[in-house]
C-alpha positions as CSV (number, residue, x, y, z in Angstrom):
1,M,8.4,-13.3,1.5
2,R,10.6,-12.1,-1.1
3,T,8.7,-13.3,-3.8
4,Y,5.8,-10.8,-2.5
5,L,8.2,-7.7,-1.7
6,T,9.9,-7.9,-5.2
7,P,6.6,-7.3,-7.3
8,K,5.7,-4.5,-4.7
9,A,8.9,-2.7,-5.0
10,A,8.3,-2.9,-9.0
11,V,4.9,-1.2,-8.6
12,T,6.5,1.5,-6.6
13,A,9.4,2.1,-9.4
14,L,7.0,1.7,-12.3
15,T,4.4,4.3,-10.8
16,R,7.4,6.6,-10.4
17,A,8.6,5.9,-13.8
18,A,5.3,6.4,-15.2
19,A,4.7,9.4,-13.4
20,L,7.8,11.1,-14.9
21,G,7.4,9.7,-18.3
22,R,6.9,11.8,-21.4
23,A,2.8,10.5,-21.7
24,A,2.0,11.7,-17.9
25,L,4.3,15.0,-18.1
26,D,2.0,15.8,-21.4
27,H,-1.4,15.3,-19.4
28,V,-0.3,16.5,-16.1
29,H,-1.5,19.9,-16.9
30,Q,-5.4,18.4,-17.1
31,G,-5.2,17.1,-13.6
32,I,-3.9,13.3,-14.7
33,R,-1.6,12.2,-12.1
34,I,0.0,8.9,-11.5
35,N,0.3,7.6,-7.9
36,A,-0.1,4.1,-6.2
37,V,-1.8,2.9,-3.0
38,S,0.5,0.0,-1.7
39,P,-1.8,-1.9,1.1
40,G,0.0,-4.2,3.6
41,S,-1.3,-7.4,5.1
42,S,-4.8,-8.0,7.1
43,D,-6.4,-10.8,8.6
44,A,-7.1,-12.3,5.5
45,P,-5.7,-16.1,4.9
46,M,-3.1,-15.0,2.8
47,S,-1.5,-13.4,5.8
48,L,-0.9,-16.8,7.5
49,R,2.1,-18.7,7.0
50,P,2.1,-22.5,6.1
51,G,0.6,-24.4,9.0
52,E,0.0,-21.2,11.2
53,T,-3.3,-20.7,13.1
54,E,-5.3,-17.3,13.4
55,A,-3.7,-17.6,17.1
56,D,-0.1,-17.9,15.7
57,R,-0.2,-15.3,13.4
58,A,-1.9,-12.6,16.1
59,E,1.1,-13.6,18.6
60,R,3.4,-13.3,15.7
61,M,2.1,-9.6,14.6
62,K,2.5,-8.3,18.2
63,T,6.2,-8.3,17.7
64,E,6.1,-7.6,13.8
65,T,4.2,-4.5,13.5
66,P,4.5,-1.3,15.6
67,L,0.6,-1.8,16.1
68,G,1.3,-5.0,17.6
69,R,-1.7,-6.5,15.7
70,V,-2.6,-7.7,12.5
71,A,-5.4,-5.2,10.8
72,A,-8.7,-6.4,10.4
73,E,-9.6,-6.8,6.5
74,E,-12.3,-4.5,6.6
75,E,-10.0,-1.8,8.3
76,V,-7.4,-2.0,5.6
77,A,-10.1,-1.8,2.9
78,E,-11.6,1.4,4.4
79,E,-8.0,3.0,5.0
80,V,-6.9,1.8,1.3
81,A,-10.4,3.7,-0.1
82,A,-9.5,6.7,2.1
83,A,-6.0,6.8,0.5
84,V,-7.5,6.6,-2.8
85,L,-10.0,9.3,-2.0
86,H,-7.1,11.4,-1.0
87,L,-4.8,11.1,-3.9
88,A,-7.9,11.7,-6.1
89,S,-8.9,14.9,-4.4
90,P,-7.9,18.4,-4.8
91,A,-6.0,18.2,-1.3
92,A,-3.3,16.1,-3.3
93,G,-3.0,18.1,-6.4
94,S,0.5,18.3,-6.4
95,V,1.0,14.9,-5.4
96,V,2.8,12.8,-8.5
97,G,4.4,9.3,-8.3
98,A,3.9,9.0,-4.9
99,D,3.2,5.4,-3.4
100,L,1.0,5.8,-0.2
101,V,1.7,2.6,1.6
102,V,-0.9,1.3,4.0
103,H,0.7,-1.2,5.9
104,S,0.3,-0.9,10.0
105,G,3.7,0.8,10.2
106,S,5.2,-2.9,9.2
107,S,8.3,-1.3,7.3
108,A,8.5,1.5,9.9
């Protein structure tokens, strides 16, 4: 898990650093904003632990996420797309350097 979480933390740090960097500040008045969207796990094969079945994963997720289930791959894709559209919209015009996490509450 550390090999996955460390790069995700780096993306968050890089997003914030880039958003506050000189180049970004030079262009923010043009509506150019730097943000990130970090999706969590889904029912894709990547979320299975070695030797784990889909039924095992479903049981594990009952206690590992506040939602008590693993999100469907399509559900995550739709929510990530909605997050990106929100960040690109005028409704998020003052959002800069944010990492919008879509992860079923797994780090809550």
